Each structure stands twice: as structure tokens, then as C-alpha cells.
C-alpha positions as CSV (number, residue, x, y, z in Angstrom):
1,X,8.1,-12.0,-11.0
2,X,8.0,-9.4,-12.9
3,X,5.3,-6.8,-12.2
4,X,3.8,-8.3,-8.7
5,X,4.3,-5.3,-6.8
6,X,2.2,-3.6,-9.9
7,X,-0.3,-5.9,-9.4
8,X,-1.0,-5.5,-5.5
9,X,-1.3,-1.6,-6.1
10,X,-3.8,-2.5,-8.8
11,X,-5.5,-4.7,-6.4
12,X,-5.5,-2.2,-3.8
13,X,-7.0,0.5,-6.3
14,X,-9.6,-1.9,-7.5
15,X,-10.7,-3.3,-4.0
16,X,-10.9,0.4,-2.8
17,X,-13.4,1.3,-5.8
18,X,-15.2,-1.9,-5.1
19,X,-15.5,-1.1,-1.7
20,X,-16.8,2.4,-2.5
21,X,-19.5,1.1,-5.0
22,X,-20.5,-1.5,-2.3
23,X,-21.4,1.0,0.1
24,X,-23.6,2.8,-2.0
25,X,-26.3,0.7,-1.8
26,X,-30.1,1.5,-2.2
27,X,-31.7,2.7,0.8
28,X,-33.9,-0.7,0.9
29,X,-30.6,-2.6,1.1
30,X,-29.2,0.1,4.0
31,X,-32.6,-0.9,5.9
32,X,-32.4,-4.5,5.4
33,X,-28.9,-4.5,6.8
34,X,-29.7,-2.6,9.9
35,X,-32.7,-4.4,10.6
36,X,-32.6,-8.1,9.7
37,X,-29.0,-8.7,8.4
38,X,-26.8,-6.8,10.8
39,X,-24.0,-9.5,10.2
40,X,-23.4,-7.7,6.6
41,X,-22.9,-4.2,8.2
42,X,-19.3,-4.2,7.2
43,X,-21.1,-3.2,3.6
44,X,-22.3,0.1,4.7
45,X,-18.8,1.4,5.6
46,X,-16.6,1.9,2.3
47,X,-13.1,1.4,3.8
48,X,-14.0,-1.6,5.9
49,X,-15.8,-3.4,2.7
50,X,-12.0,-2.2,0.8
51,X,-9.9,-4.1,3.5
52,X,-11.9,-6.9,3.3
53,X,-11.7,-7.3,-0.3
54,X,-8.1,-6.5,-0.4
55,X,-7.4,-9.3,2.0
56,X,-9.5,-11.7,0.1
57,X,-7.3,-10.5,-3.1
58,X,-4.3,-11.0,-1.5
59,X,-4.8,-14.3,-0.3
60,X,-5.7,-15.6,-3.7
61,X,-2.5,-14.0,-4.9
62,X,-0.5,-15.7,-2.0
63,X,-2.1,-18.9,-3.1
64,X,-1.4,-18.7,-6.9
65,X,2.0,-17.6,-6.3
66,X,2.8,-20.6,-4.0
67,X,1.0,-22.7,-6.8
68,X,3.4,-21.5,-9.2
69,X,6.5,-22.0,-7.1
70,X,5.8,-25.2,-5.9
71,X,4.3,-27.2,-8.8
72,X,5.4,-28.4,-12.2
73,X,3.9,-25.9,-15.2
74,X,1.1,-28.4,-16.1
75,X,-0.3,-28.7,-12.7
76,X,0.1,-25.3,-11.8
77,X,-1.9,-24.2,-15.3
78,X,-4.5,-26.5,-14.4
79,X,-4.7,-24.8,-10.9
80,X,-4.8,-21.4,-12.6
81,X,-7.8,-22.6,-15.0
82,X,-9.5,-24.1,-12.1
83,X,-9.4,-20.5,-9.9
84,X,-10.2,-18.5,-13.4
85,X,-13.2,-21.1,-13.6
86,X,-14.4,-20.6,-9.8
87,X,-14.2,-16.6,-10.4
88,X,-16.2,-17.0,-13.8
89,X,-18.9,-19.3,-12.0
90,X,-18.8,-16.9,-9.1
91,X,-19.7,-13.9,-11.3
92,X,-22.4,-16.1,-13.0
93,X,-24.0,-16.7,-10.0
94,X,-23.8,-13.4,-8.6
95,X,-25.6,-12.0,-11.9
96,X,-28.3,-14.9,-11.4
97,X,-28.8,-13.7,-7.9
98,X,-29.0,-9.7,-8.8
99,X,-31.5,-10.4,-11.5
100,X,-33.8,-13.2,-9.9
101,X,-33.9,-12.4,-5.9
102,X,-34.5,-9.1,-4.0
103,X,-30.8,-8.3,-4.5
104,X,-31.8,-6.7,-7.8
105,X,-33.3,-3.6,-5.7
106,X,-29.6,-3.3,-4.1
107,X,-28.6,-0.4,-7.0
108,X,-26.3,-0.5,-9.7
109,X,-23.4,0.7,-8.1
110,X,-23.5,-2.1,-5.5
111,X,-23.8,-4.5,-8.3
112,X,-20.8,-3.1,-9.9
113,X,-18.6,-3.1,-6.8
114,X,-19.4,-7.1,-6.8
115,X,-18.7,-7.3,-10.4
116,X,-15.6,-5.4,-10.0
117,X,-14.3,-8.1,-7.3
118,X,-14.9,-11.0,-9.8
119,X,-13.3,-8.9,-12.3
120,X,-10.1,-8.5,-10.2
121,X,-10.4,-12.2,-9.3
122,X,-9.9,-12.9,-12.9
123,X,-7.2,-10.5,-13.6
124,X,-5.1,-12.0,-11.0
125,X,-5.7,-15.6,-12.3
126,X,-4.6,-14.3,-16.0
127,X,-1.6,-12.6,-14.4
128,X,-0.2,-15.6,-13.2
129,X,-1.0,-17.6,-16.5
130,X,0.9,-15.2,-18.7
131,X,3.7,-14.2,-16.8
132,X,6.4,-16.6,-16.4
133,X,8.4,-17.4,-13.2
134,X,11.9,-16.0,-13.1
135,X,14.4,-18.6,-13.7
136,X,17.1,-18.9,-11.1
137,X,20.5,-18.9,-12.4
138,X,23.1,-21.6,-11.3
139,X,26.3,-20.6,-10.8
140,X,29.4,-23.0,-10.8
141,X,32.7,-22.1,-10.0
142,X,35.1,-22.4,-12.8
143,X,37.8,-23.6,-10.5
144,X,35.8,-26.6,-9.0
145,X,37.0,-29.8,-9.5
146,X,35.1,-32.4,-11.5
147,X,34.2,-34.3,-8.1
148,X,32.6,-31.4,-6.8
149,X,35.1,-30.2,-3.9
150,X,36.5,-27.1,-4.2
151,X,40.3,-27.8,-5.0
152,X,41.7,-28.8,-8.1
153,X,45.0,-30.3,-8.0
154,X,47.3,-29.1,-11.0
155,X,49.4,-32.1,-12.4
156,X,52.7,-31.6,-14.3
157,X,51.9,-32.1,-17.9
158,X,53.4,-35.5,-19.4
159,X,57.1,-35.3,-20.1
160,X,57.5,-35.5,-24.2
161,X,60.3,-37.7,-25.0
162,X,62.5,-36.4,-27.8
163,X,62.0,-38.4,-31.0
């Protein structure tokens, strides 16, 4: 697939930016993680968060690549649309969570980091929907016999009888 390495580089960049934004949570968020929700301590350190998000994005990329390689075009498109829908629903529920619960106190940078993660998710889905899979060229040997064997017997042309 054309541009796959560029997509991975973009994912790495956006995961890093998202990790930095997530680590810039509000003071209340840092206290809450330190005191009550210690299992979310990874979000306080930007590079750990960036690595986690990058691994998730690479897993998504691998799954979508396998879908594109192994399934027919119709099934692959259905799978891409399903993953795209999952990303959009995830962004919507994130928005609801950030506007109706105490997560609204986490600061705009934290919210931006999460929305950037979902935006990268959608970007990967759209990439796989838009970029065609390279077709493999099937090479056949010219000197191959019609029966598939490698040898082709040369026969003498029929003698023309003089008229």
C-alpha cells in the first residue's frame, strides 16, 4: 500500500502530541489520579501516554491492513465503515463524558488530547477506505507449454505437397 510508512509517521507524531496534551490535565485531575484513581497514573507522564496511544493506533492499523488483504472489497469496506463508526461513536461518548461528568474539570488540553486520539482513529479508517491495495502482477513465462509444463516441444511444420 502506498504511503503506509507516512501514515505510521503521522500516527507517531499525533500520538506524541496527544500524549503531551493528556499529561497537561488540571490540578484537580492530577490530585484525583494521585489519590483515588492511581491506575490512571500513566496519563500524568506524557511519553508513556504517547507510547500507549501509538500502540493502540498500530494495532488498529494492523487489523485494518489484515482486513484489506484478506477480505473481499465489499466485506473490507463494511469492516472499515464499522471501525469508522466505532471511532465516531467513541468521540461522541467522549464529548458527552467531558460535558456531563466531573471530567469537564480536566482542562481543555486534556480534552484536546483525547479528541486528537479519536481523530487519528478516523484518519486511519479513511486512509484504508481511500487507498487501493497494490495489485500483484502475475508473470507467466512465454516459453511455457499450454499444459503448464516448462518444456515446449517444437514440432516440424507439416510438409506442403507441391500442387
